[in-house]
BAPAPA-493098 format. One record per residue (C-alpha): residue number from 1; x, y, z. Coordinates in pm, 1 decimal. Layout:
REM BAPAPA-493098
pt nr->NUM, xx->X, yy->Y, zz->Z;
...
***
This chain:
REM BAPAPA-493098
pt nr->1, xx->3389.2, yy->21864.2, zz->10769.9;
pt nr->2, xx->3416.8, yy->22152.7, zz->10522.0;
pt nr->3, xx->3185.3, yy->22186.9, zz->10222.6;
pt nr->4, xx->3476.0, yy->22121.4, zz->9985.9;
pt nr->5, xx->3562.5, yy->21801.7, zz->10173.6;
pt nr->6, xx->3200.0, yy->21687.5, zz->10171.4;
pt nr->7, xx->3159.9, yy->21769.5, zz->9802.1;
pt nr->8, xx->3483.2, yy->21590.7, zz->9704.7;
pt nr->9, xx->3395.8, yy->21282.4, zz->9907.4;
pt nr->10, xx->3045.9, yy->21270.0, zz->9754.7;
pt nr->11, xx->3197.2, yy->21317.5, zz->9408.7;
pt nr->12, xx->3419.1, yy->21012.3, zz->9464.4;
pt nr->13, xx->3123.7, yy->20808.3, zz->9595.9;
pt nr->14, xx->2914.0, yy->20912.5, zz->9296.2;
pt nr->15, xx->3199.5, yy->20812.9, zz->9065.2;
pt nr->16, xx->3208.8, yy->20464.9, zz->9219.9;
pt nr->17, xx->2831.5, yy->20429.0, zz->9189.4;
pt nr->18, xx->2853.1, yy->20536.5, zz->8826.4;
pt nr->19, xx->3130.4, yy->20284.9, zz->8756.8;
pt nr->20, xx->2932.5, yy->20007.3, zz->8928.6;
pt nr->21, xx->2652.4, yy->20077.6, zz->8683.3;
pt nr->22, xx->2894.6, yy->19984.4, zz->8403.5;
pt nr->23, xx->3118.7, yy->19706.4, zz->8533.9;
pt nr->24, xx->3185.8, yy->19474.6, zz->8826.1;
pt nr->25, xx->3357.4, yy->19596.5, zz->9140.8;
pt nr->26, xx->3648.7, yy->19364.2, zz->9082.5;
pt nr->27, xx->3727.5, yy->19525.0, zz->8746.3;
pt nr->28, xx->3719.3, yy->19880.6, zz->8881.0;
pt nr->29, xx->4058.2, yy->20031.8, zz->8959.8;
pt nr->30, xx->4148.4, yy->20336.7, zz->9165.6;
pt nr->31, xx->4262.3, yy->20493.7, zz->8837.0;
pt nr->32, xx->3911.5, yy->20436.6, zz->8695.3;
pt nr->33, xx->3758.7, yy->20602.3, zz->9000.9;
pt nr->34, xx->3994.9, yy->20899.2, zz->8975.8;
pt nr->35, xx->3919.9, yy->20942.9, zz->8606.5;
pt nr->36, xx->3544.8, yy->20922.8, zz->8664.9;
pt nr->37, xx->3562.3, yy->21167.5, zz->8958.2;
pt nr->38, xx->3809.0, yy->21392.2, zz->8772.3;
pt nr->39, xx->4055.1, yy->21389.8, zz->9061.1;
pt nr->40, xx->4413.9, yy->21278.6, zz->9101.0;
pt nr->41, xx->4528.4, yy->20974.1, zz->9296.3;
pt nr->42, xx->4648.9, yy->21176.7, zz->9593.7;
pt nr->43, xx->4300.2, yy->21325.4, zz->9634.8;
pt nr->44, xx->4146.8, yy->20977.6, zz->9631.4;
pt nr->45, xx->4391.5, yy->20854.5, zz->9897.9;
pt nr->46, xx->4325.8, yy->21162.1, zz->10112.8;
pt nr->47, xx->3969.5, yy->21033.9, zz->10161.0;
pt nr->48, xx->3991.4, yy->20655.0, zz->10115.9;
pt nr->49, xx->4269.2, yy->20401.8, zz->10175.0;
pt nr->50, xx->4146.2, yy->20173.5, zz->9894.5;
pt nr->51, xx->3842.6, yy->20090.5, zz->9682.9;
pt nr->52, xx->3704.7, yy->19855.6, zz->9951.9;
pt nr->53, xx->3685.2, yy->20139.8, zz->10205.0;
pt nr->54, xx->3520.8, yy->20351.3, zz->9934.3;
pt nr->55, xx->3268.9, yy->20074.2, zz->9871.5;
pt nr->56, xx->3170.9, yy->20074.7, zz->10239.8;
pt nr->57, xx->3105.7, yy->20448.6, zz->10205.9;
pt nr->58, xx->2898.8, yy->20379.2, zz->9894.1;
pt nr->59, xx->2689.0, yy->20127.7, zz->10088.5;
pt nr->60, xx->2648.4, yy->20374.6, zz->10378.1;
pt nr->61, xx->2541.2, yy->20643.5, zz->10130.8;
pt nr->62, xx->2291.2, yy->20407.3, zz->9965.7;
pt nr->63, xx->2154.0, yy->20303.4, zz->10305.7;
pt nr->64, xx->2097.8, yy->20667.1, zz->10399.9;
pt nr->65, xx->1928.9, yy->20722.0, zz->10063.6;
pt nr->66, xx->1713.3, yy->20411.1, zz->10105.0;
pt nr->67, xx->1607.2, yy->20511.2, zz->10457.5;
pt nr->68, xx->1538.4, yy->20873.6, zz->10363.3;
pt nr->69, xx->1314.8, yy->20767.2, zz->10074.1;
pt nr->70, xx->1087.9, yy->20549.4, zz->10285.7;
pt nr->71, xx->788.5, yy->20769.0, zz->10214.9;
pt nr->72, xx->791.3, yy->20667.8, zz->9847.6;
pt nr->73, xx->694.4, yy->20306.0, zz->9912.0;
pt nr->74, xx->416.9, yy->20162.6, zz->10124.8;
pt nr->75, xx->617.9, yy->19870.5, zz->10263.1;
pt nr->76, xx->979.7, yy->19776.6, zz->10320.3;
pt nr->77, xx->954.4, yy->19507.2, zz->10053.2;
pt nr->78, xx->823.1, yy->19763.0, zz->9801.0;
pt nr->79, xx->1102.0, yy->19997.0, zz->9902.7;
pt nr->80, xx->1365.8, yy->19726.7, zz->9845.3;
pt nr->81, xx->1203.9, yy->19633.1, zz->9512.5;
pt nr->82, xx->1213.6, yy->19998.9, zz->9405.1;
pt nr->83, xx->1579.3, yy->20019.1, zz->9505.8;
pt nr->84, xx->1667.8, yy->19704.6, zz->9309.1;
pt nr->85, xx->1475.2, yy->19822.3, zz->9005.2;
pt nr->86, xx->1633.6, yy->20168.6, zz->9017.0;
pt nr->87, xx->1983.6, yy->20027.9, zz->9075.8;
pt nr->88, xx->1953.5, yy->19719.3, zz->8856.0;
pt nr->89, xx->2301.4, yy->19738.3, zz->8700.2;
pt nr->90, xx->2459.6, yy->19830.0, zz->9033.7;
pt nr->91, xx->2302.8, yy->19520.6, zz->9192.4;
pt nr->92, xx->2418.6, yy->19305.8, zz->8902.9;
pt nr->93, xx->2775.7, yy->19433.2, zz->8935.4;
pt nr->94, xx->2804.2, yy->19369.6, zz->9309.9;
pt nr->95, xx->2659.4, yy->19019.8, zz->9282.0;
pt nr->96, xx->2891.9, yy->18727.0, zz->9361.3;
pt nr->97, xx->2867.5, yy->18586.3, zz->9008.6;
pt nr->98, xx->3069.8, yy->18887.2, zz->8885.0;
pt nr->99, xx->3336.4, yy->18859.6, zz->9154.6;
pt nr->100, xx->3614.1, yy->18608.7, zz->9202.2;
pt nr->101, xx->3769.3, yy->18762.8, zz->9512.9;
pt nr->102, xx->3506.4, yy->18992.0, zz->9663.4;
pt nr->103, xx->3168.4, yy->18879.3, zz->9789.2;
pt nr->104, xx->2982.0, yy->19203.5, zz->9842.3;
pt nr->105, xx->2653.6, yy->19054.8, zz->9959.4;
pt nr->106, xx->2754.5, yy->19070.8, zz->10327.8;
pt nr->107, xx->2765.9, yy->19451.2, zz->10288.5;
pt nr->108, xx->2426.3, yy->19447.6, zz->10115.8;
pt nr->109, xx->2291.9, yy->19220.6, zz->10391.2;
pt nr->110, xx->2416.9, yy->19470.5, zz->10648.8;
pt nr->111, xx->2229.7, yy->19750.3, zz->10468.5;
pt nr->112, xx->1908.0, yy->19547.9, zz->10468.4;
pt nr->113, xx->1951.2, yy->19462.9, zz->10837.6;
pt nr->114, xx->1997.1, yy->19830.9, zz->10926.4;
pt nr->115, xx->1693.1, yy->19922.4, zz->10717.8;
pt nr->116, xx->1470.1, yy->19659.6, zz->10881.8;
pt nr->117, xx->1593.1, yy->19748.0, zz->11232.9;
pt nr->118, xx->1532.3, yy->20119.5, zz->11173.2;
pt nr->119, xx->1181.6, yy->20055.3, zz->11037.7;
pt nr->120, xx->1104.9, yy->19820.2, zz->11329.8;
pt nr->121, xx->1169.9, yy->20110.3, zz->11568.8;
pt nr->122, xx->943.9, yy->20355.8, zz->11381.5;
pt nr->123, xx->583.1, yy->20370.0, zz->11507.3;
pt nr->124, xx->450.7, yy->20457.8, zz->11158.3;
pt nr->125, xx->591.9, yy->20130.8, zz->11017.5;
pt nr->126, xx->394.4, yy->19904.4, zz->11247.6;
pt nr->127, xx->135.3, yy->19819.7, zz->10978.2;
pt nr->128, xx->401.9, yy->19689.0, zz->10738.6;
pt nr->129, xx->360.2, yy->19307.3, zz->10699.3;
pt nr->130, xx->734.0, yy->19257.1, zz->10746.2;
pt nr->131, xx->735.2, yy->19460.6, zz->11068.5;
pt nr->132, xx->423.0, yy->19276.9, zz->11189.7;
pt nr->133, xx->617.5, yy->18952.0, zz->11152.9;
pt nr->134, xx->888.2, yy->19090.1, zz->11381.3;
pt nr->135, xx->640.2, yy->19238.8, zz->11629.3;
pt nr->136, xx->461.5, yy->18903.3, zz->11668.3;
pt nr->137, xx->784.9, yy->18712.2, zz->11711.6;
pt nr->138, xx->903.4, yy->18591.7, zz->12052.0;
pt nr->139, xx->1260.6, yy->18671.0, zz->11945.6;
pt nr->140, xx->1266.1, yy->18988.5, zz->11732.7;
pt nr->141, xx->1644.6, yy->18982.3, zz->11678.4;
pt nr->142, xx->1633.9, yy->18629.5, zz->11539.3;
pt nr->143, xx->1332.8, yy->18716.3, zz->11325.2;
pt nr->144, xx->1512.6, yy->19020.0, zz->11180.5;
pt nr->145, xx->1809.5, yy->18798.7, zz->11092.2;
pt nr->146, xx->1576.2, yy->18539.0, zz->10936.6;
pt nr->147, xx->1391.4, yy->18803.6, zz->10733.6;
pt nr->148, xx->1709.0, yy->18969.6, zz->10609.7;
pt nr->149, xx->1850.3, yy->18630.6, zz->10509.4;
pt nr->150, xx->1528.2, yy->18559.8, zz->10320.0;
pt nr->151, xx->1540.5, yy->18897.5, zz->10145.9;
pt nr->152, xx->1901.2, yy->18835.7, zz->10040.8;
pt nr->153, xx->1787.0, yy->18496.0, zz->9912.6;
pt nr->154, xx->1516.9, yy->18668.0, zz->9706.3;
pt nr->155, xx->1777.0, yy->18908.2, zz->9566.1;
pt nr->156, xx->1993.4, yy->18607.5, zz->9474.5;
pt nr->157, xx->1689.0, yy->18458.2, zz->9299.6;
pt nr->158, xx->1650.1, yy->18781.2, zz->9104.3;
pt nr->159, xx->2020.7, yy->18765.2, zz->9021.1;
pt nr->160, xx->1987.7, yy->18405.8, zz->8897.6;
pt nr->161, xx->1712.3, yy->18531.6, zz->8665.5;
pt nr->162, xx->1923.2, yy->18831.0, zz->8552.2;
pt nr->163, xx->1693.3, yy->19070.2, zz->8742.2;
pt nr->164, xx->1420.1, yy->19004.6, zz->8485.1;
pt nr->165, xx->1153.4, yy->18897.2, zz->8738.2;
pt nr->166, xx->886.2, yy->19170.5, zz->8748.6;
pt nr->167, xx->922.3, yy->19372.6, zz->9068.8;
pt nr->168, xx->547.1, yy->19350.0, zz->9123.4;
pt nr->169, xx->580.0, yy->18968.7, zz->9136.4;
pt nr->170, xx->870.7, yy->19002.3, zz->9382.0;
pt nr->171, xx->674.3, yy->19244.0, zz->9601.0;
pt nr->172, xx->347.9, yy->19046.5, zz->9601.5;
pt nr->173, xx->527.8, yy->18721.1, zz->9686.1;
pt nr->174, xx->735.5, yy->18866.4, zz->9970.9;
pt nr->175, xx->453.5, yy->19070.0, zz->10126.5;
pt nr->176, xx->215.8, yy->18772.9, zz->10108.6;
pt nr->177, xx->478.8, yy->18555.5, zz->10276.0;
pt nr->178, xx->530.7, yy->18805.6, zz->10559.7;
pt nr->179, xx->155.1, yy->18845.0, zz->10614.5;
pt nr->180, xx->119.1, yy->18466.7, zz->10649.7;
pt nr->181, xx->424.3, yy->18443.9, zz->10876.1;
pt nr->182, xx->291.7, yy->18720.7, zz->11102.9;
pt nr->183, xx->-28.6, yy->18520.3, zz->11160.7;
pt nr->184, xx->152.1, yy->18205.6, zz->11276.1;
***
């Protein structure tokens, strides 16, 4: 892929992220994306067939960003809390309460699952309370699914409270839960 192609594609992804900071996915049009990215429609369609395909690229980009910034947080839960706090409006605008046709949480769940699976495979993550829970499980795959479902549930709780729950409270609760679960 040429540098121009990479730069244009990233520009379109950044435009979508910027728009998701301002309004819900459902209200964003391809014209909005083109205006934000300062491109014409034909350029958009050269890279993406529609805004849903673009959104998958946005999620892939955010996953890569989340995984590459693992050194900034001590635990996966702290890392997720940092991500939610940093991308508060983005999270609000992909939440189901803002959508009538698109439920974007399955994509977010997929990102969390990839993150947890990647961390589970890293030797330096073995002290993380969440990873300890998986390590001590008889069925790691089921435990990963259970944990990711619980994390999505916590995000939905944050959504129900308009993301006003202090991230420290979120982190302490989740890490305490995983420590207790790992000891069972």
